[in-house]
C-alpha positions in Angstrom: -10.4 -12.6 -43.2 -10.6 -11.8 -39.9 -12.7 -8.9 -38.3 -10.5 -6.5 -36.3 -12.9 -6.2 -33.7 -12.2 -10.1 -33.2 -8.6 -9.4 -33.3 -8.5 -6.7 -31.0 -10.8 -8.8 -28.2 -9.0 -11.4 -28.6 -5.7 -9.5 -27.9 -7.2 -8.0 -25.2 -8.4 -11.4 -23.6 -4.6 -12.4 -23.3 -2.9 -9.2 -22.3 -5.8 -9.6 -19.3 -5.0 -12.7 -18.7 -1.5 -12.3 -18.6 -1.1 -9.4 -16.4 -3.8 -11.0 -14.1 -1.3 -14.2 -14.0 1.2 -11.6 -12.8 -0.5 -9.4 -10.3 -2.1 -12.6 -8.7 -2.2 -12.8 -5.5 0.5 -14.7 -3.3 -0.5 -17.2 -0.3 2.1 -17.9 1.9 1.4 -20.5 4.4 0.9 -19.1 8.4 3.0 -17.8 10.4 4.2 -14.0 10.5 5.7 -13.1 8.2 6.1 -8.8 9.1 7.0 -9.8 12.8 8.8 -5.8 13.5 6.4 -3.0 14.3 7.0 0.7 11.3 9.7 2.6 12.1 9.0 6.3 12.5 12.2 8.7 13.3 12.3 12.2 14.6 13.7 14.9 12.0 17.0 15.6 13.5 16.8 19.0 11.6 13.0 20.6 9.2 13.6 19.0 5.8 13.7 21.3 3.1 10.1 21.2 1.4 9.8 18.8 -1.9 8.4 19.8 -5.1 6.3 17.2 -7.2 4.4 18.9 -9.9 1.3 21.6 -8.6 2.2 19.7 -4.9 4.6 20.8 -2.0 5.6 18.1 0.2 7.0 19.2 3.9 8.4 16.1 5.1 7.3 15.2 9.0 9.3 11.8 10.0 11.6 9.5 8.4 9.6 6.3 7.6 10.1 2.9 7.2 8.8 -1.1 7.3 8.5 -4.0 6.4 4.7 -5.3 5.9 2.8 -7.9 4.4 0.6 -6.6 1.4 -3.1 -7.4 2.5 -4.2 -5.5 -0.6 -3.7 -2.8 -3.3 -6.4 -0.2 -5.0 -4.9 2.5 -7.7 -7.1 6.0 -8.2 -7.0 7.6 -10.7 -9.8 10.3 -10.6 -9.5 11.2 -7.4 -8.0 15.5 -6.9 -4.7 13.4 -5.2 -4.4 11.0 -7.9 -1.7 13.0 -9.8 0.1 13.2 -5.7 -0.9 8.8 -4.6 -1.3 7.1 -7.6 -1.9 3.8 -5.4 -2.8 3.0 -1.6 -1.4 -0.1 0.1 -3.5 -1.6 3.1 -0.4 -3.4 4.9 -0.6 -5.4 8.3 2.6 -6.5 10.6 2.6 -8.8 13.8 -0.3 -11.4 13.6 -1.2 -9.2 10.6 0.6 -10.5 8.6 -0.1 -14.2 9.4 -2.0 -16.0 6.9 -4.0 -17.8 9.6 -5.1 -14.6 11.1 -6.0 -13.1 7.8 -8.2 -16.2 6.2 -10.4 -15.0 8.9 -10.9 -11.5 8.1 -12.4 -9.8 4.8 -10.4 -6.9 3.6 -11.5 -4.2 1.0 -10.3 -0.6 -0.1 -12.5 2.1 -1.7 -12.6 6.1 -1.8 -8.9 5.9 0.3 -10.0 3.7 3.3 -9.3 0.1 3.8 -11.7 -1.7 5.8 -12.3 -4.9 7.3 -14.5 -7.1 8.9 -14.9 -10.4 10.7 -17.5 -13.0 11.7 -14.8 -14.1 14.9 -12.6 -12.3 15.9 -8.4 -14.0 15.7 -7.1 -11.6 17.6 -8.1 -8.6 19.1 -9.7 -5.6 17.6 -7.7 -3.4 19.1 -5.0 -5.8 17.5 -6.1 -5.5 14.2 -6.7 -1.7 14.2 -3.1 -1.1 15.5 -1.0 -3.8 13.5 -2.6 -2.4 10.0 -2.7 0.5 8.2 -4.3 1.8 4.4 -1.5 3.5 3.2 -1.1 6.7 0.6 2.0 6.3 -1.5 3.7 8.6 -3.0 6.6 7.8 -5.2 9.7 9.5 -5.3 10.5 8.3 -8.9 9.0 6.7 -11.9 11.4 3.6 -11.2 9.7 3.4 -7.2 6.8 3.8 -8.7 7.2 1.0 -11.3 8.2 -0.6 -8.7 5.2 -0.2 -6.2 3.2 -1.2 -9.2 4.8 -5.3 -9.7 3.9 -5.6 -5.8 1.5 -8.4 -5.3 -0.9 -9.1 -2.7 0.1 -11.7 0.2 4.2 -10.1 -0.7 6.3 -8.6 1.9 7.1 -5.4 0.9 9.9 -3.0 2.8 9.1 0.6 1.9 11.8 3.2 3.1 11.0 7.0 2.9 9.6 9.8 4.5 5.6 10.7 6.0 5.0 13.7 5.0 2.4 16.8 4.4 0.9 17.7 1.1 -0.2 20.9 0.1 -1.5 22.5 -3.4 -2.3 26.3 -3.9 -5.8 27.4 -3.4 -5.9 25.9 -0.2 -6.0 22.1 -1.2 -4.0 20.3 1.4 -3.3 16.4 3.1 -2.3 15.9 6.3 -0.5 12.3 7.5 -1.0 10.7 10.4 2.1 10.1 12.8 0.6 7.4 14.6 -0.5 3.8 14.4 -2.6 3.5 17.1 -5.9 6.0 15.8 -8.7 5.2 13.1 -11.1 6.3 10.8 -10.7 10.1 8.8 -7.4 11.0 8.9 -5.6 8.0 10.1 -3.7 7.0 6.9 0.1 7.6 6.6 0.8 10.0 3.6 4.3 8.4 2.6 6.5 9.5 0.4 8.5 6.3 -0.7 12.1 6.7 -1.6 13.1 3.0 -2.3 11.1 -0.4 -2.8 12.5 -4.3 -1.9 10.5 -7.2 -2.1 12.5 -9.6 -0.1 13.8 -12.3 -1.8 13.1 -16.0 -0.9 8.6 -15.3 -0.4 7.4 -19.0 -0.7 3.8 -19.9 -0.9 1.1 -22.3 -0.8 -2.1 -23.6 -2.2 -2.9 -21.2 -5.9 -0.8 -18.7 -6.6 
């Protein structure tokens, strides 16, 4: 008779392998995949606040973009995890080109996106203004599932609103309203209402 813990370990290993295979990064061939800058549109009139559990969201601008996913990071235990379960580091323009990105090391932690280079493949300021760490607030369960299926290396089209978030007791989280800033406070707090992964994405090498 097989020991139950051995069976459980085997099933866990199989599940882990299946999950990794389906979420493994894509490696598109060189070329700019997302040529356009994000589109931020001022609100014609103030919108009603949005309640999400204990949080109150105040829309600041309509926002949509198509960008390459440079990295993703899930959060479960920090103060904002109930509102923002996942951050995406996103790139557009030449920051969506594999020829550029292969020369840049990218990581995420503690709600920040970090990059480093040995030699700049493009100007530093272009890296700063054509990539961003975005805190993603899924508008509903369907959007949350769709975001969870997005893979590093994919193009993703996101629509929604940049928002400020508040909670009783004085807790607040403010969105950036420009792509030109860096450091603390430079991330977009993005209430995502629509997720689309454009069809026909190709990859080369090991996926």
